[in-house]
Structures are given as structure tokens and as C-alpha cells.
N, CA, C and O atoms as a Tinker XYZ file with bonds, in Angstrom:
   484  protein
     1  N     10.898000   -7.500000  -13.492000    73     2
     2  CA    11.572000   -6.447000  -12.754000    64     1     3
     3  C     12.951000   -6.952000  -12.351000    63     2     4     5
     4  O     13.073000   -7.981000  -11.687000    81     3
     5  N     13.975000   -6.232000  -12.750000    73     3     6
     6  CA    15.334000   -6.704000  -12.533000    64     5     7
     7  C     15.824000   -6.465000  -11.107000    63     6     8     9
     8  O     16.403000   -7.370000  -10.506000    81     7
     9  N     15.611000   -5.294000  -10.559000    73     7    10
    10  CA    16.071000   -5.031000   -9.197000    64     9    11
    11  C     14.954000   -5.340000   -8.212000    63    10    12    13
    12  O     13.774000   -5.277000   -8.557000    81    11
    13  N     15.335000   -5.675000   -6.978000    73    11    14
    14  CA    14.369000   -5.990000   -5.937000    64    13    15
    15  C     13.634000   -4.721000   -5.536000    63    14    16    17
    16  O     14.254000   -3.758000   -5.085000    81    15
    17  N     12.317000   -4.713000   -5.698000    73    15    18
    18  CA    11.496000   -3.549000   -5.355000    64    17    19
    19  C     11.070000   -3.630000   -3.892000    63    18    20    21
    20  O     10.796000   -4.707000   -3.362000    81    19
    21  N     11.023000   -2.461000   -3.256000    73    19    22
    22  CA    10.709000   -2.359000   -1.833000    64    21    23
    23  C      9.268000   -1.880000   -1.669000    63    22    24    25
    24  O      8.908000   -0.795000   -2.126000    81    23
    25  N      8.452000   -2.700000   -1.014000    73    23    26
    26  CA     7.041000   -2.396000   -0.819000    64    25    27
    27  C      6.789000   -2.146000    0.666000    63    26    28    29
    28  O      7.182000   -2.947000    1.515000    81    27
    29  N      6.133000   -1.034000    0.970000    73    27    30
    30  CA     5.704000   -0.735000    2.330000    64    29    31
    31  C      4.241000   -1.161000    2.459000    63    30    32    33
    32  O      3.375000   -0.656000    1.745000    81    31
    33  N      3.976000   -2.087000    3.369000    73    31    34
    34  CA     2.616000   -2.550000    3.632000    64    33    35
    35  C      2.122000   -1.820000    4.873000    63    34    36    37
    36  O      2.739000   -1.893000    5.935000    81    35
    37  N      0.999000   -1.115000    4.727000    73    35    38
    38  CA     0.412000   -0.377000    5.843000    64    37    39
    39  C     -0.911000   -1.048000    6.191000    63    38    40    41
    40  O     -1.877000   -0.973000    5.430000    81    39
    41  N     -0.946000   -1.704000    7.346000    73    39    42
    42  CA    -2.146000   -2.401000    7.802000    64    41    43
    43  C     -2.040000   -2.569000    9.305000    63    42    44    45
    44  O     -0.995000   -2.970000    9.817000    81    43
    45  N     -3.113000   -2.264000   10.013000    73    43    46
    46  CA    -3.081000   -2.354000   11.464000    64    45    47
    47  C     -3.187000   -3.796000   11.971000    63    46    48    49
    48  O     -2.928000   -4.050000   13.148000    81    47
    49  N     -3.558000   -4.733000   11.116000    73    47    50
    50  CA    -3.674000   -6.129000   11.525000    64    49    51
    51  C     -2.452000   -6.928000   11.075000    63    50    52    53
    52  O     -2.170000   -7.045000    9.883000    81    51
    53  N     -1.739000   -7.470000   12.052000    73    51    54
    54  CA    -0.510000   -8.199000   11.746000    64    53    55
    55  C     -0.776000   -9.403000   10.857000    63    54    56    57
    56  O      0.044000   -9.718000    9.995000    81    55
    57  N     -1.895000  -10.080000   11.041000    73    55    58
    58  CA    -2.206000  -11.254000   10.230000    64    57    59
    59  C     -2.319000  -10.870000    8.752000    63    58    60    61
    60  O     -1.882000  -11.628000    7.887000    81    59
    61  N     -2.901000   -9.703000    8.453000    73    59    62
    62  CA    -2.985000   -9.237000    7.065000    64    61    63
    63  C     -1.588000   -8.966000    6.516000    63    62    64    65
    64  O     -1.267000   -9.343000    5.389000    81    63
    65  N     -0.762000   -8.308000    7.326000    73    63    66
    66  CA     0.611000   -8.035000    6.901000    64    65    67
    67  C      1.368000   -9.330000    6.603000    63    66    68    69
    68  O      2.034000   -9.434000    5.573000    81    67
    69  N      1.270000  -10.309000    7.490000    73    67    70
    70  CA     2.019000  -11.555000    7.308000    64    69    71
    71  C      1.596000  -12.280000    6.031000    63    70    72    73
    72  O      2.434000  -12.859000    5.340000    81    71
    73  N      0.309000  -12.250000    5.716000    73    71    74
    74  CA    -0.176000  -12.871000    4.487000    64    73    75
    75  C      0.393000  -12.161000    3.257000    63    74    76    77
    76  O      0.897000  -12.803000    2.336000    81    75
    77  N      0.304000  -10.828000    3.256000    73    75    78
    78  CA     0.816000  -10.041000    2.127000    64    77    79
    79  C      2.334000  -10.194000    2.022000    63    78    80    81
    80  O      2.878000  -10.332000    0.927000    81    79
    81  N      2.998000  -10.168000    3.154000    73    79    82
    82  CA     4.455000  -10.315000    3.178000    64    81    83
    83  C      4.881000  -11.620000    2.519000    63    82    84    85
    84  O      5.818000  -11.634000    1.721000    81    83
    85  N      4.196000  -12.726000    2.849000    73    83    86
    86  CA     4.575000  -14.011000    2.259000    64    85    87
    87  C      4.381000  -13.990000    0.744000    63    86    88    89
    88  O      5.200000  -14.541000    0.009000    81    87
    89  N      3.307000  -13.360000    0.271000    73    87    90
    90  CA     3.078000  -13.249000   -1.173000    64    89    91
    91  C      4.195000  -12.448000   -1.842000    63    90    92    93
    92  O      4.705000  -12.830000   -2.895000    81    91
    93  N      4.561000  -11.343000   -1.217000    73    91    94
    94  CA     5.581000  -10.467000   -1.797000    64    93    95
    95  C      6.971000  -11.101000   -1.776000    63    94    96    97
    96  O      7.703000  -11.023000   -2.763000    81    95
    97  N      7.334000  -11.721000   -0.671000    73    95    98
    98  CA     8.652000  -12.346000   -0.570000    64    97    99
    99  C      8.812000  -13.475000   -1.589000    63    98   100   101
   100  O      9.875000  -13.632000   -2.190000    81    99
   101  N      7.748000  -14.260000   -1.777000    73    99   102
   102  CA     7.793000  -15.351000   -2.768000    64   101   103
   103  C      7.993000  -14.829000   -4.186000    63   102   104   105
   104  O      8.432000  -15.564000   -5.071000    81   103
   105  N      7.669000  -13.566000   -4.394000    73   103   106
   106  CA     7.785000  -12.978000   -5.724000    64   105   107
   107  C      8.942000  -11.998000   -5.835000    63   106   108   109
   108  O      8.990000  -11.195000   -6.767000    81   107
   109  N      9.876000  -12.057000   -4.889000    73   107   110
   110  CA    11.127000  -11.319000   -5.004000    64   109   111
   111  C     11.104000   -9.870000   -4.559000    63   110   112   113
   112  O     11.984000   -9.096000   -4.936000    81   111
   113  N     10.117000   -9.490000   -3.767000    73   111   114
   114  CA    10.056000   -8.115000   -3.278000    64   113   115
   115  C     10.685000   -8.011000   -1.893000    63   114   116   117
   116  O     10.730000   -8.989000   -1.146000    81   115
   117  N     11.161000   -6.842000   -1.565000    73   115   118
   118  CA    11.597000   -6.502000   -0.206000    64   117   119
   119  C     10.364000   -5.883000    0.472000    63   118   120   121
   120  O      9.610000   -5.156000   -0.175000    81   119
   121  N     10.153000   -6.161000    1.753000    73   119   122
   122  CA     8.916000   -5.753000    2.415000    64   121   123
   123  C      9.198000   -5.061000    3.745000    63   122   124   125
   124  O     10.027000   -5.513000    4.535000    81   123
   125  N      8.489000   -3.952000    3.976000    73   123   126
   126  CA     8.477000   -3.282000    5.281000    64   125   127
   127  C      7.028000   -3.171000    5.731000    63   126   128   129
   128  O      6.104000   -3.294000    4.927000    81   127
   129  N      6.840000   -2.933000    7.042000    73   127   130
   130  CA     5.487000   -2.876000    7.592000    64   129   131
   131  C      5.328000   -1.662000    8.495000    63   130   132   133
   132  O      6.211000   -1.332000    9.288000    81   131
   133  N      4.189000   -1.010000    8.357000    73   131   134
   134  CA     3.762000    0.025000    9.295000    64   133   135
   135  C      2.370000   -0.380000    9.775000    63   134   136   137
   136  O      1.489000   -0.656000    8.960000    81   135
   137  N      2.169000   -0.416000   11.091000    73   135   138
   138  CA     0.860000   -0.832000   11.604000    64   137   139
   139  C     -0.089000    0.334000   11.838000    63   138   140   141
   140  O     -1.177000    0.161000   12.387000    81   139
   141  N      0.335000    1.532000   11.413000    73   139   142
   142  CA    -0.578000    2.678000   11.443000    64   141   143
   143  C     -0.075000    3.753000   10.473000    63   142   144   145
   144  O      1.053000    3.695000    9.984000    81   143
   145  N     -0.935000    4.722000   10.214000    73   143   146
   146  CA    -0.606000    5.758000    9.241000    64   145   147
   147  C      0.553000    6.641000    9.646000    63   146   148   149
   148  O      1.345000    7.056000    8.800000    81   147
   149  N      0.661000    6.933000   10.932000    73   147   150
   150  CA     1.749000    7.792000   11.398000    64   149   151
   151  C      3.115000    7.144000   11.144000    63   150   152   153
   152  O      4.056000    7.802000   10.700000    81   151
   153  N      3.202000    5.843000   11.434000    73   151   154
   154  CA     4.455000    5.124000   11.177000    64   153   155
   155  C      4.756000    5.080000    9.683000    63   154   156   157
   156  O      5.911000    5.203000    9.274000    81   155
   157  N      3.715000    4.902000    8.871000    73   155   158
   158  CA     3.905000    4.856000    7.414000    64   157   159
   159  C      4.503000    6.164000    6.908000    63   158   160   161
   160  O      5.422000    6.152000    6.089000    81   159
   161  N      3.991000    7.280000    7.387000    73   159   162
   162  CA     4.503000    8.592000    6.977000    64   161   163
   163  C      5.967000    8.724000    7.391000    63   162   164   165
   164  O      6.792000    9.193000    6.607000    81   163
   165  N      6.293000    8.313000    8.617000    73   163   166
   166  CA     7.679000    8.375000    9.092000    64   165   167
   167  C      8.605000    7.514000    8.236000    63   166   168   169
   168  O      9.713000    7.933000    7.901000    81   167
   169  N      8.156000    6.321000    7.884000    73   167   170
   170  CA     8.983000    5.425000    7.060000    64   169   171
   171  C      9.227000    6.048000    5.688000    63   170   172   173
   172  O     10.350000    6.024000    5.184000    81   171
   173  N      8.187000    6.602000    5.089000    73   171   174
   174  CA     8.341000    7.235000    3.773000    64   173   175
   175  C      9.311000    8.413000    3.851000    63   174   176   177
   176  O     10.093000    8.635000    2.926000    81   175
   177  N      9.264000    9.169000    4.951000    73   175   178
   178  CA    10.197000   10.297000    5.131000    64   177   179
   179  C     11.640000    9.805000    5.258000    63   178   180   181
   180  O     12.555000   10.429000    4.722000    81   179
   181  N     11.848000    8.686000    5.966000    73   179   182
   182  CA    13.191000    8.224000    6.305000    64   181   183
   183  C     13.812000    7.290000    5.278000    63   182   184   185
   184  O     15.022000    7.332000    5.054000    81   183
   185  N     13.002000    6.450000    4.656000    73   183   186
   186  CA    13.537000    5.449000    3.732000    64   185   187
   187  C     13.293000    5.895000    2.301000    63   186   188   189
   188  O     12.150000    6.060000    1.876000    81   187
   189  N     14.358000    6.084000    1.577000    73   187   190
   190  CA    14.256000    6.622000    0.216000    64   189   191
   191  C     14.149000    5.537000   -0.845000    63   190   192   193
   192  O     14.065000    5.835000   -2.036000    81   191
   193  N     14.150000    4.271000   -0.415000    73   191   194
   194  CA    14.093000    3.191000   -1.396000    64   193   195
   195  C     12.717000    2.527000   -1.502000    63   194   196   197
   196  O     12.598000    1.461000   -2.106000    81   195
   197  N     11.690000    3.132000   -0.931000    73   195   198
   198  CA    10.333000    2.585000   -1.047000    64   197   199
   199  C      9.851000    2.814000   -2.479000    63   198   200   201
   200  O      9.863000    3.940000   -2.977000    81   199
   201  N      9.426000    1.726000   -3.136000    73   199   202
   202  CA     8.959000    1.828000   -4.520000    64   201   203
   203  C      7.449000    1.918000   -4.638000    63   202   204   205
   204  O      6.937000    2.469000   -5.613000    81   203
   205  N      6.722000    1.380000   -3.650000    73   203   206
   206  CA     5.257000    1.435000   -3.669000    64   205   207
   207  C      4.744000    1.171000   -2.260000    63   206   208   209
   208  O      5.441000    0.612000   -1.415000    81   207
   209  N      3.500000    1.593000   -2.035000    73   207   210
   210  CA     2.852000    1.418000   -0.742000    64   209   211
   211  C      1.527000    0.689000   -0.959000    63   210   212   213
   212  O      0.739000    1.060000   -1.828000    81   211
   213  N      1.291000   -0.360000   -0.155000    73   211   214
   214  CA    -0.014000   -1.012000   -0.112000    64   213   215
   215  C     -0.705000   -0.481000    1.131000    63   214   216   217
   216  O     -0.248000   -0.723000    2.248000    81   215
   217  N     -1.804000    0.243000    0.949000    73   215   218
   218  CA    -2.417000    1.008000    2.028000    64   217   219
   219  C     -3.787000    0.455000    2.412000    63   218   220   221
   220  O     -4.706000    0.430000    1.594000    81   219
   221  N     -3.914000    0.012000    3.662000    73   219   222
   222  CA    -5.225000   -0.334000    4.196000    64   221   223
   223  C     -6.003000    0.968000    4.361000    63   222   224   225
   224  O     -5.405000    2.017000    4.602000    81   223
   225  N     -7.294000    0.914000    4.238000    73   223   226
   226  CA    -8.088000    2.139000    4.365000    64   225   227
   227  C     -8.546000    2.357000    5.799000    63   226   228   229
   228  O     -8.394000    3.450000    6.345000    81   227
   229  N     -9.097000    1.335000    6.398000    73   227   230
   230  CA    -9.719000    1.488000    7.715000    64   229   231
   231  C     -8.725000    1.132000    8.819000    63   230   232   233
   232  O     -8.501000   -0.040000    9.124000    81   231
   233  N     -8.131000    2.181000    9.413000    73   231   234
   234  CA    -7.167000    1.996000   10.501000    64   233   235
   235  C     -7.478000    2.994000   11.614000    63   234   236   237
   236  O     -8.019000    4.068000   11.351000    81   235
   237  N     -7.141000    2.648000   12.846000    73   235   238
   238  CA    -7.351000    3.599000   13.942000    64   237   239
   239  C     -6.393000    4.784000   13.842000    63   238   240   241
   240  O     -5.315000    4.679000   13.258000    81   239
   241  N     -6.795000    5.889000   14.409000    73   239   242
   242  CA    -5.943000    7.087000   14.406000    64   241   243
   243  C     -6.101000    7.851000   13.114000    63   242   244   245
   244  O     -7.040000    8.632000   12.957000    81   243
   245  N     -5.204000    7.633000   12.202000    73   243   246
   246  CA    -5.237000    8.285000   10.891000    64   245   247
   247  C     -5.543000    7.197000    9.848000    63   246   248   249
   248  O     -4.824000    6.201000    9.754000    81   247
   249  N     -6.598000    7.394000    9.080000    73   247   250
   250  CA    -6.999000    6.348000    8.136000    64   249   251
   251  C     -6.143000    6.355000    6.871000    63   250   252   253
   252  O     -5.270000    7.207000    6.702000    81   251
   253  N     -6.403000    5.405000    5.999000    73   251   254
   254  CA    -5.611000    5.249000    4.788000    64   253   255
   255  C     -5.706000    6.424000    3.837000    63   254   256   257
   256  O     -4.737000    6.741000    3.146000    81   255
   257  N     -6.858000    7.075000    3.791000    73   255   258
   258  CA    -7.030000    8.232000    2.921000    64   257   259
   259  C     -6.142000    9.393000    3.384000    63   258   260   261
   260  O     -5.407000    9.975000    2.587000    81   259
   261  N     -6.218000    9.721000    4.674000    73   259   262
   262  CA    -5.395000   10.811000    5.221000    64   261   263
   263  C     -3.901000   10.488000    5.106000    63   262   264   265
   264  O     -3.090000   11.359000    4.789000    81   263
   265  N     -3.553000    9.231000    5.367000    73   263   266
   266  CA    -2.156000    8.818000    5.274000    64   265   267
   267  C     -1.652000    8.960000    3.847000    63   266   268   269
   268  O     -0.538000    9.433000    3.619000    81   267
   269  N     -2.472000    8.550000    2.889000    73   267   270
   270  CA    -2.078000    8.644000    1.479000    64   269   271
   271  C     -1.918000   10.089000    1.044000    63   270   272   273
   272  O     -0.991000   10.408000    0.300000    81   271
   273  N     -2.795000   10.958000    1.488000    73   271   274
   274  CA    -2.668000   12.385000    1.160000    64   273   275
   275  C     -1.342000   12.923000    1.688000    63   274   276   277
   276  O     -0.650000   13.663000    0.988000    81   275
   277  N     -0.983000   12.554000    2.927000    73   275   278
   278  CA     0.290000   13.003000    3.507000    64   277   279
   279  C      1.482000   12.434000    2.726000    63   278   280   281
   280  O      2.451000   13.148000    2.469000    81   279
   281  N      1.414000   11.158000    2.353000    73   279   282
   282  CA     2.507000   10.533000    1.600000    64   281   283
   283  C      2.644000   11.187000    0.233000    63   282   284   285
   284  O      3.758000   11.464000   -0.212000    81   283
   285  N      1.523000   11.435000   -0.438000    73   283   286
   286  CA     1.561000   12.048000   -1.771000    64   285   287
   287  C      2.074000   13.493000   -1.706000    63   286   288   289
   288  O      2.636000   13.991000   -2.681000    81   287
   289  N      1.884000   14.165000   -0.570000    73   287   290
   290  CA     2.438000   15.511000   -0.380000    64   289   291
   291  C      3.962000   15.433000   -0.303000    63   290   292   293
   292  O      4.667000   16.285000   -0.845000    81   291
   293  N      4.460000   14.401000    0.379000    73   291   294
   294  CA     5.907000   14.202000    0.510000    64   293   295
   295  C      6.533000   13.703000   -0.786000    63   294   296   297
   296  O      7.570000   14.205000   -1.220000    81   295
   297  N      5.894000   12.713000   -1.397000    73   295   298
   298  CA     6.428000   12.059000   -2.599000    64   297   299
   299  C      5.289000   11.808000   -3.590000    63   298   300   301
   300  O      4.718000   10.718000   -3.627000    81   299
   301  N      4.966000   12.819000   -4.387000    73   299   302
   302  CA     3.814000   12.718000   -5.293000    64   301   303
   303  C      3.879000   11.561000   -6.284000    63   302   304   305
   304  O      2.836000   11.068000   -6.715000    81   303
   305  N      5.067000   11.122000   -6.653000    73   303   306
   306  CA     5.184000   10.055000   -7.660000    64   305   307
   307  C      5.187000    8.650000   -7.053000    63   306   308   309
   308  O      5.135000    7.663000   -7.788000    81   307
   309  N      5.247000    8.548000   -5.725000    73   307   310
   310  CA     5.231000    7.244000   -5.074000    64   309   311
   311  C      3.858000    6.601000   -5.269000    63   310   312   313
   312  O      2.833000    7.206000   -4.955000    81   311
   313  N      3.843000    5.381000   -5.785000    73   311   314
   314  CA     2.587000    4.681000   -6.051000    64   313   315
   315  C      1.990000    4.167000   -4.750000    63   314   316   317
   316  O      2.665000    3.512000   -3.956000    81   315
   317  N      0.698000    4.479000   -4.543000    73   315   318
   318  CA    -0.024000    4.006000   -3.365000    64   317   319
   319  C     -1.257000    3.244000   -3.846000    63   318   320   321
   320  O     -2.127000    3.796000   -4.520000    81   319
   321  N     -1.308000    1.967000   -3.485000    73   319   322
   322  CA    -2.416000    1.101000   -3.875000    64   321   323
   323  C     -3.229000    0.778000   -2.633000    63   322   324   325
   324  O     -2.704000    0.258000   -1.649000    81   323
   325  N     -4.519000    1.093000   -2.690000    73   323   326
   326  CA    -5.409000    0.797000   -1.572000    64   325   327
   327  C     -5.725000   -0.690000   -1.566000    63   326   328   329
   328  O     -6.087000   -1.258000   -2.596000    81   327
   329  N     -5.587000   -1.321000   -0.403000    73   327   330
   330  CA    -6.054000   -2.706000   -0.258000    64   329   331
   331  C     -7.084000   -2.705000    0.860000    63   330   332   333
   332  O     -6.758000   -2.624000    2.045000    81   331
   333  N     -8.340000   -2.798000    0.438000    73   331   334
   334  CA    -9.426000   -2.610000    1.382000    64   333   335
   335  C    -10.735000   -3.109000    0.811000    63   334   336   337
   336  O    -10.886000   -3.234000   -0.405000    81   335
   337  N    -11.670000   -3.391000    1.679000    73   335   338
   338  CA   -13.032000   -3.659000    1.229000    64   337   339
   339  C    -13.809000   -2.348000    1.160000    63   338   340   341
   340  O    -14.757000   -2.229000    0.384000    81   339
   341  N    -13.419000   -1.376000    1.959000    73   339   342
   342  CA   -14.144000   -0.100000    2.032000    64   341   343
   343  C    -14.118000    0.661000    0.711000    63   342   344   345
   344  O    -15.128000    1.248000    0.320000    81   343
   345  N    -12.983000    0.662000    0.020000    73   343   346
   346  CA   -12.876000    1.449000   -1.212000    64   345   347
   347  C    -13.626000    0.810000   -2.381000    63   346   348   349
   348  O    -13.677000    1.386000   -3.468000    81   347
   349  N    -14.205000   -0.366000   -2.171000    73   347   350
   350  CA   -15.057000   -0.990000   -3.185000    64   349   351
   351  C    -16.523000   -0.607000   -3.005000    63   350   352   353
   352  O    -17.351000   -0.913000   -3.863000    81   351
   353  N    -16.849000    0.052000   -1.910000    73   351   354
   354  CA   -18.239000    0.442000   -1.658000    64   353   355
   355  C    -18.651000    1.576000   -2.591000    63   354   356   357
   356  O    -17.843000    2.436000   -2.941000    81   355
   357  N    -19.903000    1.564000   -2.980000    73   355   358
   358  CA   -20.393000    2.585000   -3.915000    64   357   359
   359  C    -20.334000    3.990000   -3.309000    63   358   360   361
   360  O    -20.278000    4.975000   -4.046000    81   359
   361  N    -20.347000    4.091000   -1.996000    73   359   362
   362  CA   -20.290000    5.407000   -1.347000    64   361   363
   363  C    -18.887000    6.018000   -1.362000    63   362   364   365
   364  O    -18.729000    7.206000   -1.080000    81   363
   365  N    -17.858000    5.211000   -1.691000    73   363   366
   366  CA   -16.492000    5.728000   -1.725000    64   365   367
   367  C    -16.243000    6.437000   -3.057000    63   366   368   369
   368  O    -16.527000    5.891000   -4.124000    81   367
   369  N    -15.719000    7.639000   -2.986000    73   367   370
   370  CA   -15.478000    8.467000   -4.174000    64   369   371
   371  C    -14.088000    8.199000   -4.750000    63   370   372   373
   372  O    -13.132000    8.906000   -4.431000    81   371
   373  N    -13.982000    7.183000   -5.591000    73   371   374
   374  CA   -12.691000    6.827000   -6.189000    64   373   375
   375  C    -12.140000    7.935000   -7.081000    63   374   376   377
   376  O    -10.928000    8.137000   -7.157000    81   375
   377  N    -13.027000    8.640000   -7.745000    73   375   378
   378  CA   -12.609000    9.677000   -8.699000    64   377   379
   379  C    -11.740000   10.749000   -8.033000    63   378   380   381
   380  O    -10.795000   11.250000   -8.642000    81   379
   381  N    -12.055000   11.094000   -6.801000    73   379   382
   382  CA   -11.329000   12.159000   -6.108000    64   381   383
   383  C    -10.360000   11.650000   -5.047000    63   382   384   385
   384  O     -9.773000   12.445000   -4.313000    81   383
   385  N    -10.188000   10.341000   -4.960000    73   383   386
   386  CA    -9.265000    9.770000   -3.978000    64   385   387
   387  C     -7.833000    9.780000   -4.530000    63   386   388   389
   388  O     -7.642000    9.729000   -5.745000    81   387
   389  N     -6.833000    9.846000   -3.651000    73   387   390
   390  CA    -5.442000    9.965000   -4.090000    64   389   391
   391  C     -4.753000    8.648000   -4.439000    63   390   392   393
   392  O     -3.572000    8.649000   -4.786000    81   391
   393  N     -5.471000    7.523000   -4.353000    73   391   394
   394  CA    -4.851000    6.224000   -4.607000    64   393   395
   395  C     -4.564000    6.040000   -6.096000    63   394   396   397
   396  O     -5.316000    6.508000   -6.952000    81   395
   397  N     -3.459000    5.349000   -6.387000    73   395   398
   398  CA    -3.100000    5.068000   -7.772000    64   397   399
   399  C     -3.847000    3.859000   -8.316000    63   398   400   401
   400  O     -4.025000    3.720000   -9.526000    81   399
   401  N     -4.284000    2.985000   -7.410000    73   399   402
   402  CA    -5.034000    1.807000   -7.833000    64   401   403
   403  C     -5.689000    1.182000   -6.605000    63   402   404   405
   404  O     -5.502000    1.637000   -5.476000    81   403
   405  N     -6.467000    0.121000   -6.860000    73   403   406
   406  CA    -7.243000   -0.521000   -5.803000    64   405   407
   407  C     -7.103000   -2.028000   -5.891000    63   406   408   409
   408  O     -7.113000   -2.604000   -6.978000    81   407
   409  N     -6.973000   -2.659000   -4.731000    73   407   410
   410  CA    -6.881000   -4.098000   -4.626000    64   409   411
   411  C     -7.893000   -4.544000   -3.569000    63   410   412   413
   412  O     -7.755000   -4.194000   -2.398000    81   411
   413  N     -8.906000   -5.311000   -3.969000    73   411   414
   414  CA    -9.920000   -5.718000   -2.992000    64   413   415
   415  C     -9.395000   -6.786000   -2.037000    63   414   416   417
   416  O     -8.508000   -7.569000   -2.377000    81   415
   417  N     -9.966000   -6.795000   -0.837000    73   415   418
   418  CA    -9.694000   -7.868000    0.121000    64   417   419
   419  C    -10.818000   -8.886000   -0.024000    63   418   420   421
   420  O    -11.948000   -8.480000   -0.295000    81   419
   421  N    -10.578000  -10.167000    0.138000    73   419   422
   422  CA    -9.279000  -10.766000    0.422000    64   421   423
   423  C     -8.342000  -10.659000   -0.785000    63   422   424   425
   424  O     -8.772000  -10.717000   -1.937000    81   423
   425  N     -7.074000  -10.504000   -0.490000    73   423   426
   426  CA    -6.094000  -10.248000   -1.541000    64   425   427
   427  C     -5.769000  -11.527000   -2.307000    63   426   428   429
   428  O     -5.502000  -12.579000   -1.727000    81   427
   429  N     -5.803000  -11.394000   -3.613000    73   427   430
   430  CA    -5.435000  -12.459000   -4.535000    64   429   431
   431  C     -3.985000  -12.215000   -4.944000    63   430   432   433
   432  O     -3.654000  -11.130000   -5.422000    81   431
   433  N     -3.124000  -13.205000   -4.763000    73   431   434
   434  CA    -1.689000  -13.038000   -5.018000    64   433   435
   435  C     -1.403000  -12.625000   -6.463000    63   434   436   437
   436  O     -0.615000  -11.708000   -6.696000    81   435
   437  N     -2.026000  -13.283000   -7.422000    73   435   438
   438  CA    -1.769000  -12.956000   -8.829000    64   437   439
   439  C     -2.176000  -11.519000   -9.135000    63   438   440   441
   440  O     -1.479000  -10.811000   -9.862000    81   439
   441  N     -3.302000  -11.093000   -8.582000    73   439   442
   442  CA    -3.768000   -9.722000   -8.806000    64   441   443
   443  C     -2.815000   -8.716000   -8.150000    63   442   444   445
   444  O     -2.515000   -7.673000   -8.732000    81   443
   445  N     -2.344000   -9.025000   -6.951000    73   443   446
   446  CA    -1.393000   -8.168000   -6.248000    64   445   447
   447  C     -0.126000   -7.978000   -7.070000    63   446   448   449
   448  O      0.305000   -6.849000   -7.305000    81   447
   449  N      0.464000   -9.072000   -7.502000    73   447   450
   450  CA     1.722000   -9.006000   -8.261000    64   449   451
   451  C      1.503000   -8.297000   -9.584000    63   450   452   453
   452  O      2.344000   -7.503000  -10.006000    81   451
   453  N      0.397000   -8.568000  -10.239000    73   451   454
   454  CA     0.083000   -7.914000  -11.513000    64   453   455
   455  C     -0.023000   -6.390000  -11.359000    63   454   456   457
   456  O      0.506000   -5.639000  -12.178000    81   455
   457  N     -0.708000   -5.948000  -10.310000    73   455   458
   458  CA    -0.830000   -4.494000  -10.063000    64   457   459
   459  C      0.527000   -3.863000   -9.780000    63   458   460   461
   460  O      0.832000   -2.786000  -10.292000    81   459
   461  N      1.338000   -4.528000   -8.968000    73   459   462
   462  CA     2.658000   -3.980000   -8.658000    64   461   463
   463  C      3.527000   -3.914000   -9.915000    63   462   464   465
   464  O      4.218000   -2.921000  -10.141000    81   463
   465  N      3.493000   -4.955000  -10.720000    73   463   466
   466  CA     4.277000   -4.949000  -11.961000    64   465   467
   467  C      3.812000   -3.833000  -12.883000    63   466   468   469
   468  O      4.631000   -3.178000  -13.529000    81   467
   469  N      2.520000   -3.613000  -12.948000    73   467   470
   470  CA     1.957000   -2.534000  -13.786000    64   469   471
   471  C      2.472000   -1.172000  -13.347000    63   470   472   473
   472  O      2.857000   -0.350000  -14.179000    81   471
   473  N      2.479000   -0.933000  -12.031000    73   471   474
   474  CA     2.853000    0.388000  -11.523000    64   473   475
   475  C      4.354000    0.592000  -11.364000    63   474   476   477
   476  O      4.823000    1.726000  -11.278000    81   475
   477  N      5.106000   -0.500000  -11.326000    73   475   478
   478  CA     6.560000   -0.375000  -11.126000    64   477   479
   479  C      7.368000   -0.629000  -12.385000    63   478   480   481
   480  O      8.598000   -0.658000  -12.344000    81   479
   481  N      6.692000   -0.810000  -13.486000    73   479   482
   482  CA     7.381000   -1.087000  -14.762000    64   481   483
   483  C      8.165000    0.124000  -15.228000    63   482   484
   484  O      8.806000    0.079000  -16.278000    81   483
């Protein structure tokens, strides 16, 4: 990827954000953080240079599914990748979910970068 891609990380736990941020920065990405779904929606509305969103599923207030639906309503082509243990459960309906892809927790750096490269190519 020639230009620096901007990734919005949505996770209510700062420790998760800091881990993901370090992985992304080491690989040449620009990183922003929203600690809840409402902030994520506001950032997507205001910042036009977001290239992809890493979305936690289980958050207080508005969860990752509702947040992703709102983001996809605003910007249908914006890639949203779920990073969660919940979306790996057999009870989760991936077929009808709005996520573009899934990344299990704990996050593997190589898998994270590979998914982003796939979706941002």
C-alpha cells in the first residue's frame, strides 16, 4: 500500500486499543480510536479519510452490530472488520451481519495486516 491508510479502532477497552494501535503503527497505518459506538459514528461522519474500521462487538451502550449498521448507512463502501470473540460463536449469524470480515481475539498481527491489505488493495 503506497499511501498511509487510516484505520478507526472501535473498542471500549483502552488496553485492546493500545495493542492494536502498536501493531498498526509498526505497519505504517494511521490510527484513530473510538471507545464506544456513538463516538465511532461521529468520527465516520466528520473524518473523510477513514479507510477501514476495526469494530469490537461487545460494547456498552450501542454494540458493534448496531454501530456497523449505522456506519454502513452513512458509508456503504467503508470496510468494517469485526474483532471479537462473540462473532466466532455458532449462535452469531455471520450470513446476515453487516461486517466485511472477521478477526478473532486475541488478535494476531500478521492476520490483522493481511486482512487490512486484502480489503484496502
